[in-house]
N, C-alpha and C positions, 0 to 999 in steps of 0.2 A: 353214260349210265354209271353210277357209282355202285360198287359192290360192297355190301355191308359185311364187315367182319368185326362187329362191335364186341368189346368185352361185355361180360354179363351185366356188370353194374350199370353200363350205359343204357341197357335195355330196361332198366327199372327194377331189376330183381333185388331182393333184400337178403341174398344168400350170405351168411356168415360175415357181415360187415364188422362184427365185434372182434374178429381176429384179423391180425395184420396179414396181408398177402404179399408174398415175395416170389418172383420168378428167377430161375437159375441164371438166365442171361445177364440180368442187371447185377446180381450178386457177384457173378464171375468178373464182370467188368470192373467193379470196385475192388475186388480182392486181387486183381492183377496189378494194382498200383498201391502197394502198402506205403510207399513213400508219400503218397498224397492223402490217403484215407485211413491210415492205421489208427490214429487217435479216435476218430469218430466210429470206425467199425468195431473198436474194442467195446463200445457201449452205445450202440445206435438208439437204444431206448432212452438213454439220458438226453441225447440230442434230438430226440423225437423226429428222426429223419423219415421222410416219405418221398418217394420218387415215382413218377409215371413217365415212361418213354415209349413213344409210338413211332414205329417204322412205317414209312409210306412207300408203296410200290405202285408203279403205273403200268397199264397195259399199252398196247400199240395205239390205242385211241386217246391215251393220256389220262384215262379214268383211274383214280387212285383206289387202292385197298389199304387197310390199316391193320397193324398188329401191335398190340400194346403189352408192355412188360411193366411189372410192378416191383417196388422194393418197400416193404413195410407199409403198404397202403392200408389205412384203417380209418374209416369215416368217424369212428367213435373216439379216436385219439385227438384231442383238441389241439389246435394251433391257432394263434390269432392271425386272421387273414390280412390285417392292416389295409394297405392301399389296394390290394387285389380286388376289393369290393367296388372300386371305382369303375371297373370294366362293366359289370352288370348294370350299374346305374347309368352309364353312358348309353348302353344298348336300350335300356328301358326308356330313357329320356327321348331318344330318337324315335322309338316305337310310339310313344305317346304323341309326339308332334305329328307323326303320320296318321295316327288313328283319329285325331281331332278333326282333320279335313276342313280346317278353316282357311278360306281364301287369303293368300298372302302370308300365312303362317308357315315358316320354314326354320330349319336349324340356325340360319344366319339372322333371323329376325331379332331386333332389339328386345331384350328381356329385362325388365326392371323388377327387383325384389323389394317388397315393402315389409313392414313389421306390424304385428297386431297382437303380440303376446309377449309375456316375460321372456327375456333372453334372446329375442329375435333381433336381427340387424338388417339394415337396408343396403341395397346396391343400386345406384342410379347411374354410375359411370364406370368405365374400365379403361384406364390409360394405356393398358398393355395391348389392346385390340386395335385393329386398323381403323375402325370407325370411332373409337373412343367410348363405345358402349358395350355392355355385356350381351352375350347370346349363348344359346345352347352349344353352338359350334365352337365358340371360343373357349367355353368352359371345358369341353371335351378335349380340345387341342391341348390345353394346359395340363389336363389330367394325364394324357397319353405321353406327352413329351417330357414333363418333369414331375408328374404325380402331385399336382396341386391339391391341397386339402380343402381350401375354401371353395374351389370349383366343384368338388364332390358335394359339399354341403348344399350348394345352390341347386344342383340336380336333384338331390334328395328332397329338397323343399318343393321343387316343381312337381316331382312325381308323387310325393306323399308317402309316409311310412307304410301304411297298409297296402296301397296299390303296388308299391315296390316289392314288398315281401310276398304278397299273395300272387302277384303276377309272375314272379320268378318260380315260385313253387308250382304254379299251374303249368309251367313249362317243363317240369320234371326235375328242377334243381332243388331237391328235397332238403338238402342240408342248410339252405340259405336261412340266415336269421340276421337281419340288419336293423337293430333297434335304435342306433345312435348316429348322430353327426360325428365328424372326426375333429379332434383337437379343440373342441369347444368346452368340454368338461361341465356341461349343464346337468342339473338334476335329471335323472332318467325320464321322469314324467314329462319334462318339457320337450323332449324329442318326439313326443307323440303329436305335437302341434307344429304344423308347417306353414310357412309364410304365405301371405297373399302375393300373387305374381301378376304382372301385366306385360303383354307383348304389344309393341308399337310399330306401326309402319307409317312413315312420313309424319310422325308426331301424333298419329291417331291410334287409339287403343283398338286392336282387332281381336284380342282375346284376353280375358282375365279370369283368375280364380281366387276365391276367398280363402281366408284362414281355414285350414282343415285339421281336424283332430282324429287320430287313429283310434278305433274302438277295440283294438286287440292288444294283447300283452305278448311281447316277443322275448321276454326273459326265458332263459333255458329252464325247463321244469325242475332240474336238480342242480345243485351247486357244481361249479367247475373250479375246484380248488387246486392252485399251483403255487410252488415256492414255499418259502418259510417266512417271508415278510413283504410289506408293501408300504411305499410312501404315499400317503393319501393326498387329497386335494388341498389340505391345510399344511402340506410339507412336513408332516409328522410320520415318523417310522412306526408302523404297527407290526409287531412281530407275530403275525398270523398269516396263513396262506391268502393269496389274492383270489377272489372269486370272479371268474370270467363269465358268469351266467348272464350278465347284462351286456356283455361284449358281442361284437359281430362274430358270425360263424359262416364259413364257406369252405366245405370239404375239398380236398385235393382232386378227387375224381370229378366233382362238379365243375371245378375250375378247368380241368383238362377237357371235359366235354364241352363247356361253353366256348373255349377257344376254338375247338374243332367246329362247333356249330357256326361260329363266325367266319372261319376261313374256308370251310368246306361244308356249307349248309346242306347240300344235297346228300351228304354222307350220313346224316343223323336223322332220326325220326322227326316228322313234321312238328311234333309237340315241342321238341327242344329248340326249334329255330325262333328267330326274331323277325318281326315284320318290318324289314328294312328295304329301301330302294337300292337299285344298283349304284346310285350316287352316294348313298350312305355307306355302302360297303367300301367303295373306293376311298372315301373320306377317312374312314376308320383305318383302313390298311395303310394309308399314307402316314397318319400321325402315330400309329403304333410303331412304325419302323423308322420314322424321321428322327434324326439326331438333334439335340439341342442347338448345335452350331449351324444346322441347316434351317433353323426356324427364323422367320422374319418378325412375327408379332406374337409375343415379345421377342427381342433378340436376346439370346443367352450367351454370355461370354464363355468361351471354351475353358478358360482357366477355372471358372466356377462350376461349369456344367460340362464335364468331359463326356466322351461317348459312353462311358461306363456308368453314368449317373443313375440311369434306370435300366441298365443292362447288366444283370448280375451273372447269369450263365455266360460262359466264355470270357467275359471281360472282368468281372470281379468287383463291381460296385464303385461308388463315387470317389473313392480315394485313389483310383487307378487312372493314369493319364494316357494310356495307350489308345490309339484310334482303332476303330473297327475296320478291318480290311475292306476295300472298295467293293469286292465281289460278294460280300456277306451282308445279309440283312436279318435283323431279329425283330419279329412281330410279337410283342409281349406286354405283360403287365406285372409289376413287382409289388411286394409289400415288405415293410420294415417297421416293427414295433415290438416293445416288450421282450426283446431278445429273439424274436422270430424273424426269419428272413425267408421270403417265398418268391419264386419267379415262375411264371407261366408263359412259355415261349414256343413259337414256331420259328425255326432257324432255316434260312435259305442260303445256299452257296450257288450263285449263278455260274461261276466258272467251272466248278467241279460237278455240277448237277446233283447237288445233295439237298435233301429237305427232311426234317423230322420235327416231331413235337416232343417237348421235354418240360415237365412240371415238377418242381421240387420245393420242399420246405425243410428248414433246420432251425433248431432252437439253441441259443447260446446265452446262458445266464448262470455263471459259475457260483455266484454268491447266493443265488436263490431269492434275491430281493428285487421286487419290481418297482419301476419308476425312480430308481437311484441313478440312472444314466450309465450304469456300469454293465455293459454287455460286450461279449467278445466278438463283435462283428468283424473287425479288421484282423484279429488273430486267428479266428476259426471259421466264422460264418461265410464271409465273402470268399476267402480262399477255397472253401469247400464247393461253393456253387460255381466258381470259376473253373476249378479242376474237373468237376462233374461235367460241365458243359464241354470242356475240351476233350475229355475222355470219350464221351458219347459222339462228339463230332469226329474224332479220329477213327472211331469204330465205323461211322457212316462213310467216311472216305474210302475205307477198305471193303465195305460191304458191296457185294456184287448185285447188280440190278439187270434184269432182262431188258428193260427199256429205260432209256434216260428220260427224266421228266422234262416236260416243257413248262418252264416256270415264268413265262412271259407275263402271266396275269399278275404277278407280284413285282414286276418292274414298274416303278412309279415315278412321278415327277414330284420333286420336293420344293419347298419354298425357296431355298437357295441352292440352285444347281451348281455343280462344279466346285463344291466346297470340300470335296474329299482330297 
């Protein structure tokens, strides 16, 4: 039996979301390390820092309780969620497969994407998969292991713009706004149209859907202006703020809640959960925590895909070559775009019996120009997330627990065992 000690925002309240919320514990943890955080703490508003940290304690029956701490958490302070939106799309794609109840239709079933409208592209094969064909499972694997953009777009097209957005809002993730594909730079109107899709078993079509057009407008009702300039799609510098009103939105507290709903579904209200099978959960847990070097299809060379490639907290991002210690696993989804870095993670240390949830975002764009490729990721952003993860992890190592957690549920078999 899970004991609910949910923070107020998780229960759906709208109390003072317009003001940033900070708890003393997180503020003190950061202030204890001026050598790591002095620059950012001097102007946290500039760097748009937001952090959520949840401590997990177990009783004698191993049932968890949760206590969440915040630093500058504010759903009204925009940050670009980038690839973090791929997690809700993965969950909704699996849920749609389950809800269709078509004999033979599963996440591993061959999925072919056709085109029927301007800007759409087809997918008939996938040389990176074991079968040579695309599938929902393979798209999700590529999303979770290396954050593949095209894989997200194919899930987006399968689900549909309106079902994706309305389905997530119905589950209580009110901040969700997902009007666009990623890295396609299509006119916004074209993202309303999603491709025809066919699923094949033994060469025979067992399910198909036609071109679908969304009937809703997911533009933010007011402009979201940031910066002083923007390089547009014609590669021209326009000296006026960039408007993120047509961009995706996924507030930090919703990200944190969704991760908890995935890892500890019984601990959140039924509304917030996803309709997944036990096999779906195991599949997601595996690929959220599997490292690129442990992946068979496709194989990812470690020199190009280090452990830190999509593990920002603790490790510090794709330019770091350190390996993750064997006794630690990180179940997470990251985002990186427009100078925004975000990581939404559950960290497990099997040796020291430590577990915690940590979600954070930071913005680094010193010149105030978007799309110029000049962001201080390596100088400021990645070091901040690495240091934040390490500081919280060190705090967890010292934190006393009445009962050591049984973390066996999160010990998984990976594609390539013994690669550590």
